[in-house]
N, C-alpha and C positions, 0 to 999 in steps of 0.2 A: 504494500500500500504506500503510495507516494504522498508527500505533503507539498504544497505549493510554495511555502516559504522556507528559505534556507538561511542558516547563519553559519558563522565560522566554526570550524571543528576544533578551535583552540579555546581552552578554558583555563582560568587561574588555578594554580595547584590547590589553593584552599580559599574558603570564603572569608578568611580573617586576616587582618594585618595590623601592625602597630601604627598609630598616629600620635605624634608627640609623646611617645613612650607608653601609650595605653592601647591595649588590644581593642580593635573596633571591627564591626561588620556592617557593611552598607551604610557607613557614616555614623553609626551608633556605638557608643562606648560600652563595653561589657562591664566596666566598673559601675556605670550608672544603672545598667540593667540589674546587676547583682545587688546594688544598694536598694533598689525599688522592690525587687521580687524576693530578695533574700536568697540564701544558698542552702542546699545545692539546687541548680536549675540548668536545664538543657536549653541551649540557644542554637537556632538554625538560621542559615543565610538562604533565603528563598531565591535570590538572584543566582547564586552558585548552583543550586539544584536545577533550575530551569536551563541555565547555560550549559550544564553538563549533559542534560538530556538532548538539547539541541545540537551539541557536538556529535553525539551518536547519530542523530537523525541526518545531519549534514554529511557525515562520513560515508553514507551509502550512495550519495550522488543521486542518479536517476534510477538506481536499481529498485525494483519492487520490494518493499520491506515494511516491517512493523517493529518498533522498539517498545517493548513491554517492561515497565518498571516492576521489579520484584518487590511486591508489597511487604513481604515478611521483613525486609531490611529496615523499614520504618513506616508504619501505617498511620502516622499522625495525619489528622484530617487536613490540616493546612498544607502539608506536603502533597497529599493526593489531589487536593483541589488545584494547587498550582500546576501540577503536571497535567491534570485533566484539561485545564484551560488552554494549554498549548498543544493538545491533541495526542498526548501520550497514550500508549496501550498499557495494560496492566497484567502482570503474572500473579495469580492468586493461588493459595494452597489451602483455603478453608472457606466455609460458608460465611464466617465472620468477616473475612477479608472482602468477600463479594459484597456484602452489605455496606462495608465502609467505602469501597470504591464507588458504588452506585450512589451512596449518600453524598459523596464529594463531587458528583457530576461526571464520573467516568462513563465512557460509552461502552455498553455491554458487547457491542460488535468488535471491540478492541481488547477483549479480555480472554486470556487463556488460563485454564484451570489445571494445575498439576497436583501431585500428591498421591501417595500409595493407599491411603485409607479414607477416601471420600465417602461420607455417609449418605444414606438415601435422601435425607432432607436437604443436604448440600447439593447433591446432584439435581434434585427436583427444583431447587431455587435457581440454579444455574440454567436449567432448561427453560424455566419460566422467563428468566431475564433475556434469553437469546444470546448467550455468549458466543464468542468466535470459535473456540475449540476446547474440547476436553482432551487433555494429554493423558491417555489411558495407560495404566501401568501393569495390568495383568489380564489374563483370560477371563477371570471371574468378574473383574470390574467391567469389562467390555459387555459381557452378557447381562449383568445387572443394569447397566445403563440402557441397554437395548429394551429391557423389560419396562423400565420406568418411562422411557421415551414413547413406547407404544401405548402405555396407559394414558399418556398425555396427547396422543395422536400427533406426535411431532417426530422429527428426525434429529439426532444428536450429531453435530460435526465433531469428528474425532481425529486425533493424531496418536499414533502408537509411540509411546516413549521407549526408546531403545537404550539398553545398557551396553555401551560400546566396549566395555572391559578395558578402559584406558585409565591407568593410575595417574593421579595428579599429585604433584609435589606440594602438598598443603597439609594442614592439620588433619589427622585422621577423622575427627568429628565432623568435618565439613567436606570430606571427599565423598562423591556419590556415583562415580562412573566405573567402579571396579565390579567384577562379576560377583564378589562376595557381599556387595551392598544390597540393601533391600529395594533399591530403586530400579525401575525400568524392566524391560523384557529382553531376554537374551537374543542376540542376533539370529541364532538358529531357529528361534520360534516365530520370528517376525513374518516370514513369507506365508507359512500356513495360517497364522492368525489373520493376516491381511486378506487372504483368500476367503476365510470363513466369514468376513464381514459382508460378503455379497448375499449371504442368506439371512442377514439380520436386518429386517425392515426398519428398525429404529436407529440404524447407524449409517452414517455417511463418512467413509474414510477419506480424509482430505490431506493428511500429511504424516510425517515422522518427526519425532522430537527427541531431544537428549539434554542432559545436564550432567557435567562431570565433577562439579565441586565449586567451592568458593575460595576467594583470596588466592587465585592462581596467577603467578607472576612470570610465566613462560608461555610463549605462543605454541610451542610444539604439541602439548597435549590437546589444545583446542583444534589444531590442524589435523592431528591424527584421528580424533573422534569425528570431525567433520567429513574426512575422507571416507570413513566407514559408513557414515550416514548417507552420503551421496551414492556410494556403491549399492546400498540397500534400495535407495530410491530408484536407481536405474534398473536394478533387478526386478522390482515390482512393476515398473512401467513395461518391461518386456512381457509381463504376464497379463497386460491389459489394465492394470490399476493405474489410473492417471492422477497422481498426487498433485496438489496445488501448492503446498508449502513445506518447508522444513524449519523446525524450531530448534535453533542451535544452542539454546540455553543461555546462561550468563556465567558469572564467576570471575570476571576480570578483577584482579587484585588492585590494591591502591598502594601508593608509596613510590619512592624513587626507582625501585627495581622493576616496577610493573610496566608493561607495554603501554604505549599511548593508545588512545581511542582510535585514531586513524590507522595505526598499525594493526590493531586487533581486528577492526572491521575489514580492512584491506586484505588481511590474511584469509578471512572467511569468504569474502566475495570472489577472490581469485579462484577458490576451490569450487565455486558454483558458477560456471559460465552463464551469461545472460540467456543463451539459447536453451538452457535447461528449463526455462519458463517456470521457475519455482520462486515463490515469494520467500524471502528470508526473514525469519523472526528471531529476535534475541531478547534476553531477559536480564539486563543489568540491574543490580540493586545497590550493593555496597559502593560501587564506583560512582554512582550518581549522588549518594547522600553522605558518604562517610566524612569527606572533608568539608561538608557543609554544616557540621554540627560539633559543638563543644559542650562539655559538662563543666560548669563553673562551680567551684567549691571553695570553702574558706578553711583556713588552718585553725583548728580548735585549740591545740596546744602542741608544744614541742617536748619531746622526751628523749633524753640522752642516756643510752646504755653503755655498757663496757665495750661492746663491739659495734653496735649500730645506733644511729640516731633516727628517731621517728618523727615525722610530721603527721599528726593525727588530724584528719580533715572531716568535714561533716557529710561528705558523700561516701558511700560504702559499696560493697559488692552487690547489695540489693539494687542499687542505682545503676551500676555498671559491672556486669558479670564477666565480660570478656577476658580480663586479665586472670581471673580465678579459673574460668572454664577452659580457656584455650592457651593460657600463658601469653596473651596478646600484649604487645608493647604499644603504648601511646605516649607521645610527647606530652610533657607537663610543663607549663610555662607560667610566669607571673602575668596576671592581667595588667597590673600597673608596674612597669619595669623602671619607673623613675625613682621609686623608693630604694634606699641602699642599706637594708639591714645586713647583718653578718651573713656571709655565704657559708653554706655547709653542705654535706652530703647526707641525704635523708632517704629513708624508705617512706613513701607516701602511703599511709594506711588509713582505713576507715574505722568506724566505731563498731562494726559488726563483730560478733563474738566468734570469729574464725581466723585462724592464722592465714588462710588464703585471702583474707580481705586486705590484699596489698594491691594498690592501684598502679604503683610504680616503684621499683627497687633501685637504690643507689643513685638517686637523682641529685645533681648539683644545682642548688637553688639558693637565692637570697631571700629568706623568709623570716617572719616572726609570727607570733600569735595574732590572728586577725588578717594575715595576708590572704589575698584572693588569688586562686590559681585557676587555670583553664586546662582541662584534660582534652587534648586535641583529637580530631579524627574519629569522633564517636557518634556521628550522625546515623551510622548503620549498626544495628544489633546492640544499641545502647538502651535507650528508653523502652524499646519494644520487648526487651528481655528482663526488664526490671521487675521486682517482686516486693512482697510485704515481709520478707524475712526479718526476724527480730521485731515484728510488729512495727515496722518503719513505714510510714506513709510514702507513697511515690511522689517524686518531686515534679514541679511544673515544667512545661515545655513552652518556649517562646519562639515564634517565627518572626524574623525581621524581613520585611518586604518594602522596597521603595523608601527606605529610611524610617519606617514605622515598625515598632515592636508590638506584636499582638500575641495575646495569650492563647495558645492552642490546646493546652491542657492545664487546668488549675492544680495547685498543690492539694493533695488529699489531706484529710484530717484523721486523727486517730479514731474518732467516732465512726467515720465512714468505713473503717476496716471491719467493724463488726455489724454493720448495718443489715447484712443479709443472714446473720446467724440467729438461731432461735434455740430454745430449750429442747432437749430430746423429747420425742413423743413416742407413743406406742403405735403399733401398726394400725390400731383401730381409730386413731385420732386424726 
C-alpha cells in the first residue's frame, strides 16, 4: 500500500537534547516537567515517533508496502493516535490491543493480528472490525478461525506465519524464529496447510508472515529469513496459490551498532523484486519509540558501602523491568547538567525489595540527594511492562507534541490498586 506523501528517511538519533545544560524535548525542559508532574514519570517526544515512522515509510520509495507499528512496544493512547493520524498500520497481539488501536483512530484495514494463543472472543472482535490479516500460527488456529468466520458469514484474510528456523543474535527471551520456539509453523508444513485452505470456506489465504526476534543489530538474519520466505512464496505460486503479500516482521534493534532504517528496508526490498507483485509488510516497534521516551526519576538518597556506592532513586523495577528481565543497558544522565555536585561512581537502584532492582550499574555521575536523572531509550517495553509490584502505583506518562506536554496516563493512587478487589465469597454468593 502506497502513501502519497513522503518525507526524508533521516531521523534524529533521539528525541532529547541539552539546551543551556538542561535536557529538553521539543522545546520543553524535562526539569520543568519533573517539577510539575513529580517523579518518576515517563516522557515521550511525539515528533520523534512520527518522524521515525515516516522514515520507514519513505525508505520503501514506490514499492507497495505497509508499515505496521508493533503495539506491544508501547500502547499509550497518545502514541497510537499520533501514528494513526499519519496513516500508520498496526501489528497487534491481543484483543486489548485491537480495542486500543481502534479507540485511537487506527484503520482496521491496516491492522495485522499475530500471536500463538488468540482467543475466540479476540478472533471474533477482529473479524467484526474487518482487519487486514490474521497471521495464523498453527493448524488448529486456522480451523478454529474458519469455524468462527463461517458463523459470522464472512471470510477471514489470512497469512501463514512461518518459523524460518533462523537464530538471531539477541537475548534468548526475545528470539522467536528458531525451530525450538513456540512461534510460527515449520517450513515443511506450510505447503500442505496452504493447500488445505482451499477447502475452508471461511478462509482466504493472502500471504506469508514471519518474525525472528527483537533488538537484532545485524542484517544477515533478516536477509536469511526473508530468502526462505520468498522461496516458500514462489513454491506456493507454482501450485496455483496466488499470494498478495509477505509480512517480514520487525525486530530492528536500536543503538549505534544497529543498521539504519534505509539499510534495513533496502536489504528487504532487494530480496523481493518488484515483479514479484507482492506487497511488503513490516512491523517495527522498538525502533520507532525506544529513543522517543525517557523515564525521569529523582535521587532519594545516596548510600556509600565498603565496595559500592548506591544512588537510590524513586523509580524501580516495577516502573522499568528491562534491566532486571533482560540485563538491558540504558544510559542514565543528569536532567540538569549545570549543577556541579561531587562526581562519583554509583549503582542506580530503586526502592523495590529485590537485588535485581538495579537500573544501572557502575555509572559515573555528578549527583546529590534530590538530583533528577533521565533513564534514556525507554520508550519501548518500559511503561507497557510496568507493574504494581510492592504495591507501587504506576507512574504517569507525558506526551510532548508541538511544544505542549499532555498527560496521556495519570499517576495511579494506592487506593486504585485495590479498587477491583473484594472479600472472598462462597460459590453460592
